[in-house]
VOGU-3710 file (C-alpha; in Angstrom, 3 decimals, decimal comma):
1> tarsrlkltn> -13,853/32,801/22,334  -16,710/30,300/22,658  -16,641/27,227/24,895  -18,991/24,279/25,183  -19,227/20,762/26,540  -19,927/18,026/23,984  -21,643/14,740/24,749  -22,446/11,898/22,364  -24,391/8,767/23,291  -25,178/5,552/21,461
11> csyygipisl> -23,636/6,539/18,134  -21,458/4,838/15,542  -18,298/5,966/13,763  -17,621/3,983/10,562  -19,198/0,898/12,089  -17,552/1,212/15,520  -20,245/1,670/18,195  -19,597/4,417/20,768  -21,663/4,210/23,933  -20,474/7,554/25,343
21> gtaraevgpd> -18,249/10,336/24,087  -17,431/13,612/25,845  -15,107/16,552/25,174  -14,592/20,233/25,937  -14,728/22,366/22,775  -13,253/25,838/22,403  -13,388/28,071/19,320  -11,360/31,254/19,141  -8,918/33,263/17,023  -6,300/30,535/17,446
31> glslrdidfs> -8,565/27,796/16,098  -10,783/24,945/17,250  -9,681/22,691/20,089  -11,210/19,587/21,626  -9,835/18,809/25,071  -10,530/16,049/27,573  -11,760/13,786/24,779  -13,105/10,568/26,262  -14,792/8,093/23,918  -15,918/4,899/25,606
41> akagtvkgst> -17,290/1,754/24,005  -17,522/-1,939/24,623  -14,320/-2,285/22,602  -12,302/0,173/24,735  -11,482/3,854/25,096  -9,884/6,748/23,221  -8,773/9,772/25,248  -6,828/12,926/24,506  -7,081/16,205/22,605  -7,106/17,614/19,062
51> flspegvfsy> -6,568/21,059/17,559  -7,395/22,622/14,194  -5,670/25,931/13,386  -7,180/28,671/11,176  -4,665/27,610/8,511  -6,121/24,120/8,499  -3,284/22,373/10,347  -4,642/19,465/12,387  -2,775/18,167/15,450  -3,651/15,463/17,945
61> qldldvkdtp> -2,588/13,647/21,086  -4,525/10,469/21,832  -4,289/7,515/24,207  -5,718/4,311/22,742  -6,921/1,182/24,510  -8,964/-0,805/22,013  -9,840/-4,471/22,446  -11,453/-7,116/20,229  -12,417/-4,580/17,546  -13,041/-5,614/13,925
71> vadfiraawp> -9,919/-4,708/11,960  -11,946/-3,722/8,882  -14,020/-1,220/10,903  -10,883/0,288/12,427  -9,286/0,766/8,983  -12,407/2,552/7,729  -12,472/4,776/10,826  -8,763/5,633/10,784  -8,487/6,125/7,010  -11,902/7,117/5,646
81> gspswmdgam> -12,293/6,246/1,999  -9,651/3,509/2,074  -10,683/-0,069/1,265  -10,634/-2,509/4,163  -7,703/-4,661/3,070  -7,582/-6,723/6,271  -10,112/-8,311/8,605  -10,125/-10,198/11,891  -10,261/-8,948/15,495  -7,629/-6,601/16,922
91> dlkgriwgdd> -6,271/-5,111/20,135  -4,456/-1,762/20,041  -2,894/-0,044/23,031  -0,627/2,975/23,191  -0,272/6,670/22,499  -0,141/8,631/19,249  0,571/12,305/18,661  1,503/14,611/15,821  0,005/16,750/13,080  -0,539/16,814/9,324
101> kaangdvaft> 3,222/16,852/8,713  4,496/14,197/11,120  3,055/11,247/13,004  4,471/9,886/16,271  3,467/7,127/18,636  4,212/4,031/20,683  1,680/1,304/19,959  1,236/-2,411/20,675  -0,867/-4,260/18,083  -2,395/-7,746/18,025
111> arkgriqrys> -4,759/-9,196/15,410  -6,436/-12,597/15,367  -8,228/-14,938/12,973  -8,509/-12,913/9,804  -7,367/-12,403/6,232  -5,089/-9,910/4,512  -6,744/-9,108/1,218  -5,042/-6,164/-0,424  -1,279/-6,367/-0,143  0,417/-9,202/-1,996
121> lvskifsvln> 3,898/-9,291/-0,366  3,150/-12,026/2,153  0,919/-13,840/-0,339  3,893/-14,038/-2,718  6,066/-15,383/0,092  3,445/-18,054/0,718  3,281/-19,065/-2,925  7,066/-19,362/-3,279  7,764/-21,203/-0,032  4,845/-23,557/0,348
131> pykmiktrei> 2,884/-24,151/-2,885  1,868/-27,689/-1,922  0,301/-26,525/1,337  -1,434/-23,671/-0,457  -2,956/-25,972/-3,070  -3,847/-28,698/-0,593  -5,652/-26,501/1,927  -6,904/-23,896/-0,580  -6,127/-21,409/2,180  -4,667/-18,740/-0,093
141> dllergfayn> -6,565/-17,153/-2,939  -4,369/-14,360/-4,319  -7,095/-12,955/-6,560  -10,161/-13,048/-4,327  -9,816/-13,961/-0,670  -6,197/-13,055/0,092  -4,662/-15,298/2,740  -5,644/-16,304/6,243  -3,630/-15,682/9,404  -4,017/-16,938/12,949
151> timatfqird> -2,138/-14,173/14,798  -0,233/-10,987/14,019  1,661/-9,237/16,821  3,982/-6,228/16,870  4,985/-3,141/18,803  5,579/0,001/16,754  7,641/3,072/17,574  6,646/5,971/15,316  8,814/9,072/15,066  8,519/11,775/12,411
161> svvrfndfyl> 6,328/9,452/10,275  8,856/6,594/10,390  7,434/3,369/11,857  10,074/1,111/13,434  9,477/-2,441/14,629  11,718/-5,208/15,964  9,250/-7,885/17,033  6,765/-8,315/14,180  5,352/-11,852/14,133  2,793/-13,488/11,850
171> dsnsvqisav> 1,478/-17,002/12,362  -0,658/-18,918/9,867  -1,303/-22,532/9,023  1,176/-22,268/6,130  4,045/-20,121/7,369  5,449/-18,203/10,336  7,131/-14,856/9,693  9,146/-12,617/11,997  10,477/-9,234/10,922  12,635/-6,304/11,997
181> gqylirshhl> 12,690/-3,034/10,101  11,004/0,253/9,360  8,261/1,714/7,203  8,327/5,280/5,865  4,776/6,602/5,899  5,465/9,513/3,546  7,076/7,474/0,750  5,408/4,094/1,517  8,874/2,503/1,572  9,405/-0,667/3,593
191> davlgieple> 12,891/-1,802/4,668  12,821/-5,020/6,675  14,652/-8,256/7,382  12,351/-11,301/7,441  12,694/-14,640/9,163  10,470/-17,224/7,479  9,542/-20,745/8,523  7,315/-22,671/6,096  4,987/-25,218/7,704  3,896/-28,583/6,336
//
């Protein structure tokens, strides 16, 4: 078994600057573990532990406290290789844990002043409910720019890769949307009840 102390300074992970990162690493017959992870940056902190077994199973337990971070950078960091389908500034606070087979967590999320560019569900709601506003303000461009939002807020409870929410809220200059439901990460299935208020 080999043990070492890791320290990173003034580095960047997919565009997110990290001023200081420390962890205790241990490699042995059981696998590779990182304990006492503590990544600090101007945007907040990430603390916890990870483990990689000899069979390639990855598990994690992380506490997140991220503030005023670019949403696009966070998407690239969390899902490398995925396009950044949303921008704006975000706060994320909570705890996540799990492994390759199941994700769990309790997370509060807030995003401000951005655009959702990839998914068309809310864009379609906009176009059906408020076409005059859309044309007048030119705020929604379904093919190029997506649509703008002022605020998105929600708390998520994640158990066995099922994300449940009962307080989702989106505010824009064209519509306000509230939602209650769940999202199945494995099958990408969304089941939700929406409350929609078009604005003039």
